[in-house]
C-alpha positions, -999 to +999 in steps of 0.1 A: -002+050-773+031+067-764+060+062-787+097+069-785+109+104-795+118+090-829+082+077-833+091+041-830+063+019-814+088-005-799+120+013-792+130-005-760+136-043-756+107-052-778+115-089-773+105-084-737+080-055-736+065-055-771+057-018-777+072+012-761+042+018-739+049-015-719+085-005-714+074+029-701+051+012-676+080-010-664+101+021-658+072+039-641+068+009-618+105+012-608+100+048-600+068+042-581+087+016-560+113+042-552+141+039-577+164+069-575+169+070-613+165+048-643+191+054-671+196+041-706+234+042-713+245+056-746+263+023-754+230+004-751+213+024-779+215+009-813+209+029-845+190+005-868+192+030-897+169+056-909+167+073-875+152+042-858+169+039-824+165+009-802+178+002-766+181-032-749+193-024-714+189+000-685+206+009-652+185+012-621+200+034-594+188+020-561+174+042-533+191+045-499+158+042-480+156+005-468+119+000-476+122+015-511+154-004-517+136-036-509+108-028-533+130-019-562+153-048-557+123-071-557+113-059-591+149-062-604+152-097-590+119-108-606+131-094-639+165-110-636+149-144-628+125-139-657+154-133-680+174-162-666+200-142-649+205-109-666+219-099-633+248-119-620+236-148-598+263-141-573+253-104-569+251-094-532+216-079-534+220-062-500+250-041-511+242-030-546+240+007-555+227+000-590+214-028-611+220-033-648+192-051-666+197-063-701+173-080-725+188-101-753 
């Protein structure tokens, strides 16, 4: 099992992914679909004390290639629907350059 650099077994949105390994698989799926980049913003990292870091959101930079764009947006839409609208419902999915996904 892979862990976060701080050794935490569930360092990313554990309420959604459980352990870090599942979160890594999700990010790998975004890259496999064609995401340009997947980023965790500094402001979405919480220090729980004792060096335990936790993140609850990421930004997906969408590819310019139409087929890859469609694949990545499909994953993001499914995740948004699963999380009951973590992406704005009025988002114009055809014109986005990036998607912010957040797990509460």
